[in-house]
N, C-alpha and C positions, 0 to 999 in steps of 0.2 A: 315826891310830887308826881302825880299821874300826868302822863303826856298824851295830849289829844291832837290829832290831825284834823284840820278843817279844810275840806276840799270844796271850794265854792268860788265861782268866777265873778260874782256880784260883790264888789268891794265894800259897799255899805253894809251888806249882810255879814260878810266875813269879819269886818272890823268890829261890828257890834257884838257878834258871837264871841270873838276872841277876847274882847274887853271884859265881857261878863264872866267868861270862863276864868280869866286871870284873877279877877276880883274874888271869885269863888275858891281860888287856891290851886288852879290847874295850870300846867304848862301848855300853851296853845301855839300851834304852828299852822300857818295858812298856806294853801296851795291853790292857785287859780286854774289849774288844769290837771289832767290825768298824767301827762308826761312827767311833770315835776314831782308829783307824789310817788310815782313809780320809782323814780330815781332815789328819793329819800328812803323808800322801803327796802332798797337794796342793802342798806347799811344800818337800818334802825327799825324797831318794832314798837309802835305806840300802844298805849293801853286802850285806845278807842279811836275810831274814825267817824267823823261827821261828814257824810257824803251827799253832795248834790248829785242830781241825776243828769240834767241837761248841761253838758260842758262843751266848750269850744272844740275840743279835740277828741271827743268820744262820749259814749253813754256810760253813766255811773253804774247802772244795773249790770252791764256787761263787765265793767272793770271789777266790781265786787264779786261777781260770779267767778271770774278767773282767779282773783286774789284768794278766795276761800278754798281753792284747790291746794294752796300752798301754806297759807297762814290763817289760823283761827283767831282773828282779831275782832272784838266786838264792833258792831257797826250800827249807827243810827242814820237813816236816810232823812234828809231835809230837802224837800222838793215841792215844786208847784204841781206835780202830778197827783191829783186829788181823788181819782176814782177808786172804788173798792178794788177793782182788778189791779190797779197800780200798787196798792198797799199789799195785796196778796202776793204779787210778783216780788216785792221787796222782801217779804218774810220768807218766801220760798227760797230766796237766795241766801238766807241765813241771817237777815237783819235782826237786831235785838229790839229795835224801836223804829218808828216811822212818824215824822212830823211834817205837816203840810204848810206851805207858805201861803199867806204871810203868817208868821208866828212871832211871839214875844221871845227875845233872847233869854229873858228870865225863865220862861216856861221851858225852854230847851235846857237851860242849866239845871232846873229841877229834875228833868227827865234823866240827864246825865248823872246827877247825884243819886237818883233812885236806882239806876242801872248799876253803878258802882257799889251801892249798898247791898244789892242782891248778890253780886259777884263776891264781895268781901265776906258777907254773912255766910254764904254757901261754903266758902273755904274754911271759915272759922268753926262752923258747926257741923261739919261732916262727921257722921257716925263712924266709929271704929269697927263696925260690923262688916264682915265679908260674907255675903249670902249667895248661894247657888240656887237658882230657880230652874224648874223643869216645866215643860209644856209639850206633852206627847213625847217624842223621842229627842226633842231638842233640849239643850242645856244652856242657860244664861248665867254667866258668872259676873256678879255685881259687887264691886269693891268701892264703897262710898269713901273710905278713908284715903285710898290711892286715886280716887276719881277715875276709875277704869271700868270698862264693861266689855265683855266678849260673849259671842254666841258660838257654841260648839268649838271653842278654842280660837276663834277668829276675832281680833280686836275690832270694836265698833267706835267710830269717832263722831261725836256730836258737836254741834255748835253750842254756844252758851245757853241759848234759848231752849234748844232741844234737851240739853241736860236738865234744865230746871223742870221741864215737863215730865221727862221719864222718871226723875227722882220723886216728883209729886205723885205720880201714879203708883210707883213701887211702894213708897212710904204709906200710901192709903190702902194697899192691898189688904183684904179683898173688896174694899168698898168702892162704890161708883163715885167718880169725880165729875162734876158737871163742868161744862165749858166755862160758865161764869166763874166757878171756883178756880179753874186753871188760870183764867185771865187775871183775877184778883191776886192770886198767890204768886204767879210767875211773871206777870207783866204790869201789875198795878193798874190794870184796866178793869172796868165793869160795864162797858158799853156793848149792847147787843150787836151793833154793827161790826164789832171786832171779832165776833165768835167764829167767823169763817177762818180767821187767822189761826185759831187753835186747830181746826180741821187740817189746814195746810201743814202745820208743824207735825201733826200726828201722821199724816201721809208720808212725810219725809222720814220720820222716826221708824215707821213700819218698813219702809224700803231698806233702811240700813240694818234693821234687825232681821230681815228676811220675811217677806210678806207671807210665805208659805207656812211660817211657824205660828202665826196668829197669837202673838204675845199680848196684843191690846185689843180688847173687845169693844165694839161700838154698841152703846145702848141708845137706840134711835130716839131722837127728840130730847135726850138728857145729857149724855156725855160719854165718858170712857172708863174702862176698868182694866187694870193689869191682871192677867189671868194665870200667870205663872205661880206655881206653888213652891215654897221653900223646901229645898232638899236637905240643907244643913246650914249651920251657922258656926262661924269661927271667930273668936275674939282675938283681935290684934293688939298687942301691947302698945 
């Protein structure tokens, strides 16, 4: 049974979300503030955090920003912050989804289920290929089977959302991948207003890969393309 932390100070919301999650077969734990969830995280690691932003003892964005430095736990923000800049901020911090209040608890459960399907499917269907890509003098070692990636021998650590995007681009090589395609394949979204979220993730991925290496090409007005070329392939038993 997957364990979900609900960090929400509005009791009616947290009770409703918790009830729907339990009906759907998840183990739900409610925390009304950042202090209490921090204490729980000292001894436990949930499969997902549903995170409110405006809490009595701090800012949810800042909390997740600091948490992501130590633990790569999937996060869905659920908040009254509805502007595009707020959504972008949430995804820049490594969120896997962002839902604005008021929302239907059933819609949130559907998003949770979709997120877990993506994560589980990725683990089950990872290719056994180990591929080394080159771009100029740089070398990228991509091991889908072990779920590892390094650039010039230095490990690169991605959030779950960033992994989905880099895998999508690498698997499509050398084809162009549109922003809409990335949204649909990696996030189950197809709304134009969310396309800037893709740009935000790409910016974060580039920073981790090393911007000077130019692994991802921008095709203005259309989308992105991974431009490394395969050096060799090794089959892993």
